[in-house]
C-alpha positions as CSV (number, residue, x, y, z in Angstrom):
1,M,11.6,-12.5,-24.5
2,Q,10.9,-12.2,-28.1
3,G,9.1,-15.7,-28.2
4,V,9.3,-19.3,-28.7
5,C,9.1,-21.7,-31.5
6,V,7.2,-25.0,-31.1
7,W,8.0,-27.7,-33.5
8,F,5.3,-30.3,-34.6
9,V,5.9,-33.3,-37.1
10,F,2.6,-33.8,-38.7
11,L,2.2,-35.7,-42.2
12,S,5.7,-34.7,-43.1
13,A,5.3,-31.1,-42.3
14,V,7.3,-29.1,-39.8
15,V,5.5,-26.2,-38.4
16,C,6.9,-23.5,-35.9
17,F,4.6,-21.3,-33.8
18,A,6.1,-18.3,-32.3
19,Q,4.3,-16.3,-29.4
20,Q,5.0,-13.7,-27.0
21,V,5.4,-15.4,-23.6
22,W,6.3,-12.6,-21.1
23,Y,4.8,-9.2,-20.6
24,P,7.2,-6.2,-20.4
25,H,7.9,-4.3,-17.2
26,E,6.2,-1.2,-17.5
27,G,8.7,1.8,-17.6
28,G,11.6,-0.5,-17.2
29,L,12.7,-3.3,-14.8
30,L,13.5,-1.8,-11.4
31,K,17.2,-3.0,-10.0
32,Y,15.9,-4.3,-6.6
33,R,16.6,-7.3,-4.6
34,V,14.1,-8.9,-2.0
35,Q,14.0,-10.3,1.5
36,I,10.9,-12.4,1.5
37,R,10.6,-12.9,5.5
38,F,11.6,-9.8,7.1
39,G,11.1,-10.0,10.7
40,E,10.9,-13.9,10.5
41,E,14.4,-14.8,9.3
42,P,16.3,-14.5,11.4
43,D,13.4,-15.0,13.8
44,T,13.7,-12.6,17.0
45,M,10.3,-12.6,17.8
46,P,9.1,-14.2,21.0
47,D,9.1,-17.9,21.1
48,G,6.1,-19.2,19.1
49,W,5.2,-16.1,17.4
50,K,4.5,-15.9,13.8
51,F,2.7,-13.3,11.2
52,G,-0.7,-14.1,10.0
53,R,-2.1,-12.1,7.2
54,V,0.1,-8.9,7.2
55,S,-2.5,-6.0,6.2
56,A,0.0,-3.2,6.5
57,V,3.4,-1.9,7.3
58,A,4.8,1.6,8.1
59,V,8.2,3.0,8.6
60,D,9.2,5.8,11.1
61,A,11.9,8.4,10.8
62,S,14.5,6.4,12.6
63,G,13.9,3.5,10.0
64,N,12.1,1.2,12.5
65,V,9.4,-1.0,10.6
66,Y,5.8,-1.4,12.2
67,T,3.8,-4.3,11.0
68,F,0.1,-4.8,11.1
69,Q,-1.1,-8.4,11.3
70,R,-4.0,-10.4,11.5
71,G,-3.0,-13.8,13.1
72,P,-3.4,-15.1,16.5
73,K,0.3,-16.2,17.2
74,A,1.6,-12.4,17.5
75,E,0.2,-9.2,18.6
76,P,-1.5,-7.4,16.2
77,I,1.3,-4.5,16.0
78,V,4.8,-6.0,15.9
79,V,7.9,-3.5,15.6
80,F,11.3,-4.3,14.2
81,S,14.5,-2.5,13.9
82,P,15.5,-1.6,10.2
83,D,17.5,-4.8,10.1
84,G,14.5,-6.9,11.3
85,K,15.2,-7.4,14.7
86,Y,12.1,-7.6,16.9
87,L,11.5,-4.5,19.4
88,R,8.2,-4.5,20.8
89,S,4.6,-5.1,20.2
90,W,1.1,-4.2,21.4
91,G,-2.6,-4.5,20.4
92,K,-3.8,-7.6,21.7
93,G,-7.7,-7.4,22.0
94,L,-7.8,-3.7,20.6
95,F,-8.8,-4.6,16.9
96,G,-11.5,-6.2,14.9
97,N,-9.7,-6.5,11.5
98,P,-6.5,-5.0,11.2
99,H,-6.3,-2.8,8.0
100,G,-4.1,0.2,7.6
101,I,-1.1,1.7,9.5
102,R,0.5,5.1,9.0
103,I,2.9,7.2,11.2
104,D,2.7,11.0,11.3
105,K,5.3,13.5,11.6
106,Q,5.2,13.4,15.2
107,G,5.9,9.8,15.2
108,H,2.5,8.9,16.3
109,V,1.1,5.4,14.9
110,W,-2.2,5.6,13.2
111,T,-4.5,2.5,12.4
112,T,-7.6,1.9,10.6
113,D,-10.0,-1.1,11.5
114,T,-12.4,-2.6,9.3
115,G,-14.0,-4.9,11.9
116,Y,-14.5,-2.4,14.5
117,H,-15.1,0.6,12.2
118,L,-12.2,2.6,14.0
119,V,-9.6,5.1,13.5
120,M,-6.8,5.0,16.4
121,E,-3.8,7.2,17.0
122,F,-1.2,5.8,19.3
123,T,2.3,6.7,20.6
124,S,5.2,5.0,19.1
125,D,5.0,2.3,22.1
126,G,1.5,1.7,22.1
127,K,-0.2,4.3,24.4
128,L,-3.5,4.9,23.1
129,L,-4.1,8.6,22.4
130,R,-7.3,9.4,20.5
131,T,-10.0,7.2,18.7
132,W,-12.6,8.1,16.1
133,G,-15.7,6.1,15.3
134,A,-18.1,4.2,17.5
135,K,-16.6,0.5,18.2
136,G,-18.7,-2.1,16.5
137,K,-21.1,0.4,15.1
138,S,-20.9,1.3,11.4
139,G,-22.3,4.5,9.9
140,A,-21.8,7.5,7.7
141,T,-22.2,10.5,10.2
142,Q,-19.6,12.8,11.5
143,D,-18.5,10.5,14.3
144,T,-18.7,7.0,12.6
145,F,-17.3,5.1,10.1
146,Y,-18.0,2.0,8.0
147,R,-14.9,-0.1,7.4
148,P,-12.2,2.8,7.2
149,T,-9.1,2.0,5.3
150,D,-6.4,4.7,5.5
151,V,-5.3,8.0,6.8
152,G,-3.5,10.8,5.1
153,F,-2.0,13.9,6.6
154,L,-1.4,17.7,5.7
155,P,1.5,19.5,7.1
156,N,-0.7,21.3,9.7
157,G,-1.8,18.2,11.2
158,D,-5.3,18.1,9.5
159,F,-6.1,14.5,8.1
160,F,-8.3,12.5,6.0
161,V,-9.7,9.1,6.4
162,T,-10.8,7.2,3.5
163,D,-14.0,5.5,4.3
164,G,-13.9,2.8,2.7
165,Y,-15.5,-0.6,2.2
166,G,-19.0,0.7,3.4
167,N,-19.3,4.4,2.7
168,S,-17.2,5.3,-0.3
169,R,-16.3,8.8,1.0
170,V,-13.3,10.8,2.2
171,V,-13.7,12.7,5.6
172,K,-11.4,15.5,6.5
173,F,-10.8,16.3,10.3
174,S,-8.9,19.2,11.8
175,Q,-5.4,18.6,13.7
176,D,-7.6,18.5,17.0
177,G,-9.9,15.7,15.5
178,K,-12.9,17.9,14.6
179,Y,-14.8,16.9,11.6
180,L,-14.4,19.6,8.9
181,M,-16.0,18.2,5.6
182,E,-16.5,15.2,3.4
183,W,-16.9,14.2,-0.3
184,G,-17.6,11.1,-2.2
185,K,-20.3,8.7,-2.8
186,R,-20.6,5.3,-4.6
187,G,-20.2,5.6,-8.4
188,T,-17.5,6.0,-11.1
189,G,-17.7,9.7,-11.7
190,P,-15.1,12.2,-10.8
191,G,-15.3,12.3,-6.8
192,E,-17.2,9.3,-6.4
193,F,-15.6,6.0,-5.3
194,D,-16.0,2.2,-5.3
195,L,-13.9,1.3,-2.4
196,P,-11.2,4.1,-1.7
197,H,-8.4,1.9,-0.3
198,A,-5.4,4.1,0.4
199,I,-4.3,7.8,0.4
200,V,-1.0,10.0,0.3
201,V,-0.5,13.7,0.3
202,D,2.3,15.3,-1.7
203,S,4.4,18.3,-0.9
204,R,1.6,20.7,-2.8
205,Q,-1.2,19.1,-0.6
206,N,-2.4,17.1,-3.4
207,L,-4.3,14.1,-2.2
208,Y,-3.8,10.8,-4.3
209,I,-6.7,8.2,-3.4
210,S,-6.6,4.5,-4.5
211,D,-10.4,4.2,-6.0
212,R,-9.4,0.2,-6.2
213,E,-12.5,-1.2,-7.6
214,N,-12.8,1.6,-10.1
215,N,-9.4,0.6,-11.3
216,R,-8.1,4.0,-10.9
217,I,-6.4,6.7,-8.8
218,Q,-7.9,10.1,-8.4
219,V,-6.2,13.3,-7.3
220,F,-7.7,16.1,-5.3
221,D,-6.8,19.3,-3.7
222,A,-6.8,19.6,0.2
223,N,-10.3,20.8,0.0
224,G,-11.6,17.9,-2.1
225,K,-11.4,19.5,-5.5
226,F,-11.3,17.0,-8.3
227,L,-8.1,17.6,-10.4
228,R,-7.5,14.6,-12.4
229,Q,-7.4,10.8,-12.6
230,W,-5.3,7.9,-13.7
231,T,-6.9,4.9,-15.1
232,H,-3.8,2.8,-16.5
233,L,-2.5,1.9,-13.3
234,G,-4.9,-0.9,-12.4
235,A,-6.7,-1.8,-9.2
236,T,-4.2,-0.1,-6.7
237,Q,-3.7,-1.6,-3.4
238,G,-1.0,0.6,-1.3
239,M,0.6,3.7,-1.9
240,D,3.4,5.7,-0.3
241,I,5.2,9.1,-1.3
242,N,8.3,10.6,0.0
243,A,9.6,14.2,0.6
244,K,10.7,14.5,-3.0
245,D,7.2,13.7,-4.1
246,E,8.4,10.0,-5.7
247,L,5.3,8.1,-5.5
248,W,5.2,4.3,-5.3
249,I,2.3,1.8,-5.4
250,V,1.5,-1.8,-5.4
251,T,-1.2,-2.9,-8.0
252,H,-2.9,-5.4,-9.8
253,R,-4.0,-5.1,-13.5
254,D,-7.5,-4.9,-12.5
255,K,-10.0,-5.8,-9.6
256,G,-10.8,-9.2,-11.0
257,E,-7.0,-10.3,-10.8
258,N,-7.1,-8.8,-7.1
259,I,-10.0,-10.8,-6.1
260,A,-9.1,-14.3,-7.8
261,Y,-5.5,-14.3,-6.8
262,D,-6.0,-12.5,-3.2
263,T,-3.1,-9.9,-3.8
264,L,-1.0,-12.3,-5.6
265,A,0.5,-11.4,-9.1
266,G,0.7,-7.7,-8.2
267,R,3.3,-5.2,-9.2
268,I,5.2,-2.5,-7.4
269,M,5.5,0.9,-9.6
270,R,7.3,4.0,-9.4
271,I,4.7,7.0,-10.7
272,D,5.7,10.3,-12.0
273,T,3.1,12.7,-10.0
274,A,3.2,15.2,-12.6
275,S,2.1,12.8,-15.7
276,G,0.9,9.4,-14.0
277,K,3.8,7.9,-16.2
278,I,5.1,4.8,-15.1
279,L,9.0,4.9,-14.5
280,G,9.7,1.6,-13.5
281,S,8.3,-1.9,-12.3
282,M,8.6,-5.2,-10.8
283,E,6.5,-8.1,-9.6
284,S,5.4,-8.6,-5.9
285,P,2.4,-9.7,-3.9
286,G,1.3,-7.1,-1.5
287,H,-1.8,-5.1,-0.1
288,W,0.5,-2.2,1.7
289,L,3.4,-0.3,0.7
290,A,5.6,1.9,2.7
291,L,9.0,3.4,1.9
292,G,11.9,3.0,4.2
293,R,15.6,4.3,4.2
294,N,18.2,3.9,1.6
295,G,15.7,3.1,-1.2
296,D,14.1,0.4,0.8
297,I,10.6,-0.8,0.1
298,F,8.3,-2.5,2.6
299,I,5.5,-4.5,1.5
300,G,2.7,-5.9,3.7
301,S,1.2,-9.0,2.0
302,L,-1.8,-11.0,2.9
303,T,0.4,-14.1,2.2
304,G,1.6,-13.7,5.7
305,N,5.2,-12.0,4.9
306,V,6.5,-8.6,5.0
307,F,8.7,-8.1,2.0
308,R,11.9,-5.9,2.3
309,W,12.9,-4.8,-1.6
310,Y,16.3,-3.1,-1.4
311,P,18.2,-1.7,-4.2
312,G,21.3,-3.8,-5.5
313,W,20.3,-6.2,-8.0
314,S,22.6,-6.5,-11.1
315,T,21.5,-7.8,-14.3
316,G,25.1,-7.5,-15.9
317,L,23.4,-4.6,-18.0
318,R,24.7,-1.3,-18.1
319,E,23.1,1.6,-15.9
320,N,21.8,3.3,-19.1
321,E,20.8,0.2,-21.1
322,P,16.9,0.2,-22.1
323,G,14.8,-1.8,-19.8
324,V,17.0,-1.0,-16.7
325,V,15.9,1.4,-14.1
326,A,18.0,2.5,-11.3
327,P,16.5,3.2,-8.0
328,R,16.2,7.0,-6.9
């Protein structure tokens, strides 16, 4: 939209005020459609089940979708087929406050719990394999966390925990679960954090960490060396990256907007990892983002929804017209 004219008749004078009424879609509008109640329409969950606040979502190699939710009317982890059919669930009584969920290359399911200060690893059918942290006890030692938020993986099985709401640090562990190193403290300088909220790792073993309350994403190597930062992407909530190093985020313009709107008014963006350039965007609420098959994007939203965004929206514009970005 270019603007609007508002006409007033006052003392025989007619005045036209033109103003900009819509912000542009950074990088161009992404061509996607949305299924706003994935997993609930059609509803194949057990009778009476319903999502509460959906904190996170992850997708396994078969395209199955793992939701991590906080409501009392369903189990915390509910698993669906790619088309939204209920498959299985687990976790009742295990979590204090569900936060993040990831799936590693073995198909194991990892969770972060900001209520009990735990990181947990499960099989795909819910068998608990390993736990890090001390249940209900916050700390900043080699074996405690303070409201950890997310987990990221290296190809060799080493992993990182963003820790988190309380400690503002990143902790690295070996594949067998032993503490290796950590970095970070509360602050605004390189390598410092004000809520490291999400982490993903690219094919070059670079770490992209959402430093949410500092309104930036910081990039590190696998040993915690600061490489660069992006300060133009707002208060990033969730991130995911695929094998082609295509980075996707769900974000807000700043931390104030996130707090005021409780994850509403967000945007999904596709980011070029070399430059940080925004390659396309579209509006969506959201706290967590996971990439699925065939270009699907799943959003875990604290509104109590799982949004499935899928390619296929047609504007009537040609593929190469300005303002329209085809999904990749």
